[in-house]
C-alpha positions as CSV (number, residue, x, y, z in Angstrom):
1,M,8.0,-65.2,203.8
2,K,9.5,-67.9,206.7
3,D,9.4,-65.1,209.4
4,T,5.7,-64.1,208.5
5,T,5.0,-67.9,208.0
6,G,6.6,-69.2,211.5
7,L,4.2,-65.9,213.2
8,A,0.8,-67.8,212.0
9,M,2.7,-71.6,213.1
10,R,3.4,-70.1,216.4
11,V,-0.1,-68.3,216.7
12,S,-2.1,-71.5,215.5
13,R,-0.1,-73.4,217.4
14,V,-1.3,-71.3,220.8
15,T,-4.7,-71.5,219.5
16,I,-4.9,-75.3,220.0
17,G,-3.8,-75.7,223.4
18,I,-6.2,-73.0,225.1
19,N,-9.2,-74.7,222.7
20,L,-8.4,-77.9,224.1
21,L,-8.7,-76.7,227.6
22,L,-11.7,-74.7,227.1
23,S,-13.3,-77.5,225.6
24,A,-12.4,-80.3,228.6
25,G,-13.9,-77.4,231.1
26,K,-16.8,-76.7,229.3
27,L,-17.6,-80.3,228.7
28,L,-16.9,-80.8,233.0
29,A,-18.2,-77.7,234.1
30,G,-21.6,-79.1,231.7
31,L,-21.4,-81.6,232.6
32,L,-21.1,-81.3,236.6
33,A,-23.9,-78.3,236.3
34,R,-26.7,-80.1,234.0
35,S,-26.1,-78.0,231.4
36,G,-26.8,-79.8,227.3
37,A,-26.2,-75.9,226.3
38,M,-22.5,-76.0,227.8
39,V,-22.1,-79.3,226.7
40,S,-22.8,-78.1,223.0
41,D,-20.6,-75.2,223.2
42,A,-17.4,-78.1,224.7
43,A,-18.1,-79.5,221.2
44,H,-18.4,-76.1,218.9
45,S,-14.7,-75.6,220.7
46,A,-13.3,-79.3,220.0
47,S,-14.2,-78.1,216.4
48,D,-12.0,-74.9,216.0
49,V,-8.9,-77.5,216.8
50,F,-10.0,-78.8,212.9
51,S,-10.2,-75.7,211.8
52,T,-7.0,-75.1,212.7
53,V,-5.3,-77.9,211.9
54,I,-6.8,-76.7,208.1
55,V,-5.2,-73.4,208.5
56,I,-2.1,-75.1,209.2
57,I,-2.1,-77.5,206.4
58,G,-3.1,-74.5,204.0
59,M,-0.1,-72.0,205.0
60,R,2.4,-75.1,204.5
61,A,1.8,-75.9,201.8
62,A,1.3,-71.6,200.4
63,A,5.1,-71.7,202.2
64,K,6.6,-74.3,199.6
65,A,8.8,-72.8,197.3
66,S,8.0,-72.4,193.3
67,D,9.6,-75.6,191.2
68,R,8.9,-76.5,187.2
69,E,5.0,-77.6,187.9
70,H,3.9,-74.1,190.3
71,P,6.7,-71.6,189.3
72,Y,4.7,-68.7,190.4
73,G,4.5,-70.8,193.8
74,H,2.1,-72.4,196.2
75,E,0.2,-69.3,198.1
76,R,-3.1,-70.1,196.7
77,M,-3.7,-73.5,198.8
78,E,-3.9,-70.6,201.8
79,C,-7.4,-69.6,199.9
80,V,-8.4,-73.3,199.3
81,A,-7.4,-73.5,203.5
82,A,-9.8,-70.2,203.8
83,I,-12.3,-71.3,201.5
84,V,-13.0,-74.5,203.6
85,L,-12.8,-72.8,206.4
86,A,-15.8,-70.9,205.2
87,A,-17.4,-74.1,204.6
88,V,-16.5,-75.3,207.7
89,L,-18.5,-71.7,209.5
90,L,-21.6,-72.5,207.2
91,V,-22.0,-75.9,208.6
92,T,-21.1,-74.5,211.7
93,G,-24.1,-71.3,211.7
94,L,-26.3,-74.1,210.4
95,F,-26.6,-76.4,212.9
96,I,-26.8,-73.4,215.4
97,G,-30.0,-72.3,213.2
98,R,-31.4,-75.1,213.0
99,D,-30.9,-76.3,216.4
100,G,-32.2,-73.0,217.7
101,L,-35.1,-73.1,215.8
102,N,-36.2,-76.9,216.9
103,K,-35.7,-75.6,220.6
104,L,-38.6,-72.7,219.8
105,L,-41.0,-74.9,218.1
106,N,-40.5,-77.0,220.6
107,L,-40.3,-75.0,223.7
108,K,-43.7,-76.1,225.0
109,T,-43.3,-79.8,225.1
110,Q,-39.8,-79.4,226.4
111,S,-38.6,-80.0,230.2
112,L,-35.7,-79.4,230.8
113,P,-33.6,-79.3,233.9
114,V,-31.9,-76.1,235.4
115,P,-28.7,-75.7,234.6
116,G,-26.2,-75.1,237.6
117,F,-24.2,-72.0,238.5
118,L,-20.9,-73.5,237.1
119,A,-22.3,-73.2,233.9
120,L,-22.9,-69.6,233.6
121,A,-19.8,-69.2,235.2
122,A,-18.3,-71.2,232.5
123,A,-19.7,-69.5,229.7
124,V,-18.4,-65.8,230.6
125,V,-15.0,-67.5,230.7
126,S,-15.7,-68.8,227.1
127,I,-16.8,-65.7,225.6
128,L,-13.6,-63.8,227.0
129,V,-11.3,-66.1,226.0
130,K,-12.3,-66.7,222.6
131,E,-13.1,-63.5,221.9
132,G,-9.3,-62.6,223.2
133,M,-8.2,-65.9,221.1
134,Y,-10.4,-63.7,218.3
135,W,-8.2,-60.5,218.1
136,Y,-4.8,-61.8,218.9
137,T,-5.3,-64.3,216.1
138,R,-6.9,-61.5,213.5
139,S,-3.8,-59.2,214.4
140,A,-1.8,-62.3,213.5
141,A,-3.8,-62.9,210.0
142,R,-3.4,-58.6,209.2
143,T,0.5,-58.7,210.1
144,V,0.3,-61.7,207.5
145,N,-1.9,-60.4,205.2
146,S,-3.1,-64.8,205.6
147,P,-6.8,-65.0,204.3
148,A,-6.9,-68.9,206.3
149,L,-5.7,-67.3,209.3
150,M,-8.6,-64.7,209.5
151,A,-11.0,-67.1,208.8
152,D,-9.7,-68.7,211.6
153,A,-10.1,-65.7,214.0
154,W,-13.9,-65.6,212.3
155,H,-14.0,-69.2,213.7
156,H,-12.8,-68.1,217.2
157,R,-15.8,-65.4,217.5
158,S,-18.5,-68.0,215.7
159,D,-17.4,-69.7,219.2
160,A,-17.7,-67.1,221.6
161,L,-21.4,-66.4,220.1
162,S,-22.3,-69.6,220.6
163,S,-21.1,-69.0,224.0
164,V,-23.0,-65.9,224.1
165,G,-26.1,-68.1,223.1
166,A,-25.0,-70.6,225.8
167,L,-25.3,-68.1,228.5
168,L,-28.0,-66.4,227.9
169,G,-29.8,-70.0,227.5
170,I,-28.6,-70.4,230.7
171,A,-29.4,-67.4,232.7
172,G,-32.5,-67.6,231.2
173,A,-33.4,-71.5,232.1
174,R,-32.5,-70.4,235.7
175,M,-34.9,-66.9,235.6
176,G,-37.6,-68.8,234.2
177,L,-37.3,-67.6,230.4
178,P,-36.3,-70.3,228.0
179,A,-36.8,-68.7,225.2
180,L,-34.1,-66.3,225.5
181,D,-31.6,-69.4,224.2
182,P,-32.9,-70.6,221.2
183,A,-33.7,-66.5,220.0
184,A,-30.4,-66.3,220.4
185,S,-29.1,-68.6,218.9
186,L,-31.0,-68.2,216.1
187,V,-29.6,-64.3,215.6
188,I,-26.1,-65.7,215.6
189,C,-26.6,-68.1,213.3
190,L,-27.2,-65.1,210.8
191,M,-24.2,-63.8,212.2
192,I,-22.2,-66.3,212.0
193,L,-23.7,-67.4,208.1
194,K,-22.8,-63.5,207.6
195,A,-19.2,-63.9,208.5
196,A,-19.0,-67.7,206.1
197,F,-19.7,-65.4,203.4
198,D,-17.6,-62.9,203.3
199,I,-14.6,-65.5,203.9
200,F,-15.5,-67.5,200.8
201,R,-16.1,-64.4,198.9
202,D,-11.9,-62.9,199.8
203,A,-10.5,-66.3,198.8
204,V,-12.5,-66.7,195.7
205,N,-12.0,-63.1,194.8
206,K,-7.7,-64.0,195.1
207,M,-7.9,-67.1,193.4
208,V,-9.1,-65.4,190.4
209,D,-6.6,-63.0,189.6
210,R,-8.2,-60.0,190.6
211,S,-6.9,-56.6,190.8
212,A,-5.0,-54.8,194.3
213,D,-7.2,-52.1,195.5
214,A,-7.0,-48.7,194.0
215,D,-5.3,-47.6,196.7
216,T,-2.6,-49.9,196.6
217,E,-1.4,-49.7,192.9
218,E,-1.2,-46.0,193.7
219,R,0.7,-45.7,195.9
220,I,3.1,-48.4,194.3
221,R,2.6,-45.7,191.4
222,D,4.3,-43.0,193.5
223,C,6.8,-45.0,195.0
224,A,7.9,-45.6,191.4
225,L,8.0,-42.1,190.1
226,A,9.7,-41.1,193.4
227,H,13.0,-41.9,191.3
228,Q,14.3,-39.0,189.7
229,D,15.1,-41.0,186.4
230,V,11.8,-41.6,186.1
231,L,9.7,-39.4,183.9
232,G,5.9,-41.2,184.1
233,V,4.3,-44.2,184.9
234,D,2.3,-45.5,181.5
235,L,0.6,-48.5,182.9
236,I,0.1,-49.8,186.1
237,M,-1.7,-53.3,186.3
238,S,-1.9,-55.9,189.2
239,R,-3.5,-58.9,190.0
240,R,-4.0,-61.1,193.8
241,F,-2.1,-64.3,193.6
242,G,-3.6,-66.3,197.2
243,S,-2.5,-63.3,199.7
244,R,0.0,-62.1,197.3
245,I,0.9,-59.6,194.7
246,Y,2.0,-59.6,190.8
247,I,2.3,-56.4,190.0
248,E,3.2,-55.5,185.7
249,M,4.3,-51.9,185.3
250,E,5.5,-49.6,182.4
251,I,7.4,-46.3,183.2
252,S,9.0,-43.9,180.7
253,M,12.5,-42.6,180.7
254,D,14.4,-40.1,178.7
255,G,14.8,-41.9,175.5
256,D,19.0,-41.2,175.0
257,M,19.5,-42.7,178.5
258,T,21.8,-45.3,177.7
259,L,20.3,-48.7,177.8
260,R,23.0,-50.1,180.6
261,K,21.8,-46.9,183.0
262,S,18.1,-47.6,182.2
263,H,18.0,-51.3,183.3
264,A,20.0,-49.7,186.6
265,V,16.6,-47.2,187.2
266,A,14.3,-50.1,186.1
267,E,16.2,-52.6,188.4
268,Q,16.0,-49.9,191.5
269,V,12.1,-49.5,190.6
270,H,12.0,-53.3,191.6
271,A,13.8,-53.2,194.4
272,D,12.3,-50.1,195.5
273,V,8.9,-51.5,195.1
274,E,9.1,-54.6,196.3
275,A,11.1,-53.4,199.6
276,A,8.3,-51.2,200.3
277,F,5.0,-53.5,199.8
278,P,5.3,-56.8,201.1
279,E,2.8,-58.1,200.0
280,V,4.2,-57.8,196.2
281,K,5.6,-60.7,195.5
282,H,7.0,-60.0,191.8
283,I,6.8,-56.7,189.6
284,M,7.9,-57.5,186.3
285,I,9.0,-53.3,184.3
286,H,8.8,-51.9,180.5
287,V,11.3,-48.8,180.2
288,N,9.7,-46.8,177.6
289,P,11.3,-43.6,176.1
290,A,9.2,-40.5,177.7
291,G,6.7,-38.8,174.7
292,E,6.4,-41.8,173.1
293,A,3.6,-44.6,172.7
294,P,3.6,-47.3,175.5
295,G,4.9,-50.5,174.3
296,V,3.4,-53.8,175.4
297,I,4.3,-56.2,177.8
């Protein structure tokens, strides 16, 4: 767990540093090139620093060891962080959509300065950097199975999409087509809202003891059956606890096997499953005599 948390912390520190540099660069380019779109985009990049700080707080809280009040650990704190980030994405998307709609409705009455080429170049750099940060953070999120880090990855992509809107707006203004900016903003708004909904739904599912997917349960079943003394798996139940999984399983073995040996086999199955599936935090195993009705956990 420490290794995965360490990876997430390293990724978060890198993204904070890049976002600070990117925000400063976009702000300077926006001011020098007289681009309101680029100044707004700089503010959006700065908000990513806030979202990454939320990720760090959430993951540090989730990594705390179990205690008397929380015997199952604190992993769900990471889901709380993901829900907060989903809310941040929701607000970001709504603001982008509102601004785009206002610009579209007031397009004929607005007289905006034509932005310079520097703003156009800054938008291209921002798209490339933020999309790279999305893939970098997404890869780490999948490695450590972190919903909060995945939410932060989508926040990076929302910034890239915002920069696409800024690029279209700047290019449109330079070509005499100012409607491109607000039209792109509305599309970007819908994409960000979809990402916020997906993140929120995933975090909530992990907080309400939803079972692991059928494929994961089947692979855990196969892992148990790979032991020569296990004659069958009578029952397997799983529940997600944040980014981790708890398993309750009943296995059947020869009824004439000694208690000491059956206990040793159950312990080995326990160890094999936890070694093969890092996301499994704990597995409880009950042993049934083969050919008899399963017991009750």
